[in-house]
N, C-alpha and C positions, 0 to 999 in steps of 0.2 A: 504493500500500500504506500503510495506517495505521501509526502508530508501534507500536500494540499487536500488529499482525500481524508487523511487522518484529522486534519484541522477542521474540515467541514463536519466530520462525525462528532468531534469534540464540541463544536458550536451547538450541534443538535442536542447533545446530551445535557449541556448546560441549560439550553432552552427548556427542555422537559423537566430538568431538576428544579430550576428556579421558578418556572411558570406553571408547570404541570400540564403543558399543552404543546402547541407547535412553536416553531421559531418565531420570535417577535419580528415584525416587519423591519426594525431598525438594524438587524444583524446584517453584516456585510455579505454581499454576493461575490462571486468569483472576480468580477471586474473591479469591485471595490478593493478587494485584497490585493489584486495585481497593482492597482494604482498606489496603494499604500506602500508596497514594496518598491515601486519605481521611485516614489518620492524619497523613501528612506535612502536608497542607493545614491540618488542625485545629491541630496543634501549632505550625506556622510562624506562623499568624495570631495565635494567643494569645501566642507569644513576641515577635512584633513589637510587639504592643500593650503588653505588660508591660515590654519593654526599650526602648520609645521614648524615655524620658528619658535613658537611657545613650547610645543612638544619637545623640541630638541633641547631647549634651555632647561626645562624641567627634568628631562632625562639626565642631563649632565649634573644638575644639582643633586638629584637622588643618588647618582653613582658616586659622587665625591663625598657625600655626607657620611656614609659609613661603608663604602666599598662593596655593598651587597648588590643583588640583582636590581635592574631598573624597573622591570615589570613583574607583576604577580598575576598568575593565572589560577583562578579557583574554579573548581567544577561546579557548575550550576545546571539546573534543569531548564531545557528549552521547549520549543513547540513540539507537541506530540510526546513529551516525556524524554526527548533525546538530550543526553548530557553534552555540555560544551565548556570550553575553558573561557571564563569571563575575565577579560583583561582589565587591569588597573595599574597605575603607577604604584610601586610598592610604598606603603606608608607605615609598615610595621618592621620591627627588628627581625633579624634573620632567624632568631630562635623563638619566634612568636608562638608557634604551636606548643612547644614545651612550656613556655611561660603561661599560656592559657590553661593547660592541664594542671599545672601546679596551683595557679590562682583559684580555679574552680574547686580543687580538692581542699584547699585550706581556708577559703573565704566563702562562708554560706551566703552572705549578702550578694556578692558578685555572682555566685552560682545561681541564685534565685533570679537575678536580673537577666542573666544569660539565658536561662530556661524560658523566661517570659518573652524576651524580645530578640534573642540571638545577637544582642549588642551590649556593650559596656560603656556607660557614659564617661567614666574615668578609666580609660583603658591604658594600663602601663606599657603595653606592647607597642604603642604608637610612637614613632620618632618625632623629633622636633619639626623636621621638614614635613613629615606625614601629617602632622596636626594642621599645618597651613593648607596643604593640598586637600585634606578632607573638608575643612571649613569652607573652602572655596569650590569644592566638588571638581577641582582640576584633576584629581586622581582618577576620575571616571572617564576622562576624555579618550583614553585608548579603546574604550568600548565602541568608538566609531569604526574601528577595525572589525569588531564583531558584527556591526551592522552591515558593512560591506560584504562580509563573509555570508550573510544571511542567517546568522545565529540570533541576532537581536533586531529590534526596531527602534526608531526614534521615540515612539510612545508605546507604552504597554505596561504590564505588571513589573514590579521590581524583580530581578532574577533571584531565585532562591535555590537552596540546596535540597538534595533528596530528603534529608532529615526533616525539612520543614513542610513537605507535602502533606503529611497527615493533619497538619493544622488547618488545612482547607476543608477537611471533611468531605461532605457531599458536593462541595463547590470546587473540588480540585480541578475539574475540567475548565473552569473559568480561568484558571492559570495556564493550563497546558494547551488551550485552544489557540493561543496567539503567541507570537514571539515576545519575550520579555523586553522591556523598554529602557532606553537610556534615561528617560523621564516618564512621568505618569502621574496619576492621581495621588499616589503616596508621596511623591517628591514635592507636590504643590499643596499638600494638606497637613504638613507638620512633620513629615518624615518620622524620625525615631521618637517623637513626642506622642504619637498615636498608638493605640493598642493594636495587637496583632489581629484581633477579631475585626476591628474597624478597617484594617488594611485589606483583609479578605473581602469585606463588603464593598470596598472601593474597586477591587478587581472585578467582582461580579457586576457592579454597576457599569464599569467600563465596557465589559463584554455585551451587556444587554442594550447599551445605548451608543454603540460605536458608530462613528462617521468620520470622514476625513476632516470635516469642519471642527469636530470636537478635538481631534488630534492637534490641530493648529491652535485651538484655544488653550489646550494644556501646555503646548510649547511656549506660547506667549506668557502664561502664568509662571512658567519655570524661571524666567529671568528675575522678576522681583523676589521669588522664593529663594533664589541663590543669594541675593543681596541681603535678605533678612537673616539667613543662616539658621533659621529655626529648625531645631531637631537634627542639625548636621554635626554628627560626631561618630 
């Protein structure tokens, strides 16, 4: 089964799960999904060209700050449940995994926060340079490459790990039916300051009400959200 066929099947399942009936009329048809992909590809390529000086400068700064790798690729779940390497500028120390395991074992408060949100507000693994990159969301710009590859979209659900899928419950298809996004409702609605349950509801709402026009509205809302830095950690 092609990803297009799998995607349409997933859209159908969400429609039945959320509505108890047929697909809502606002769900994208094949032409709409093709247009979304074409726009993703065009904007991502232009952005990579225009931002290449910034990307190069950031890469050099990350490299000389602690001599570790420039990029970090973390396995996330994409459309149809296919895993992919989600790219970011590295913002954590090279032994971040070991530090996390030790922190969660010895700090009940941190473990509770991690289990609830998969995030730590005061994360000791983040480097000084990484803190700046995260606050400005510059660390996520390499995901433009994921968009060109067809693994992500400009707008969609935030990419998640396989361990997070059960949190979506019966609405898991609302996530897996579309490519995860560089931005989306989560990024413009408070990011890490909102609960995971609310995040799931945002993804379901996005699926049920998708249109190219709504995508452009979300993109427009992303700019002030970045400047406010609300929930960015």
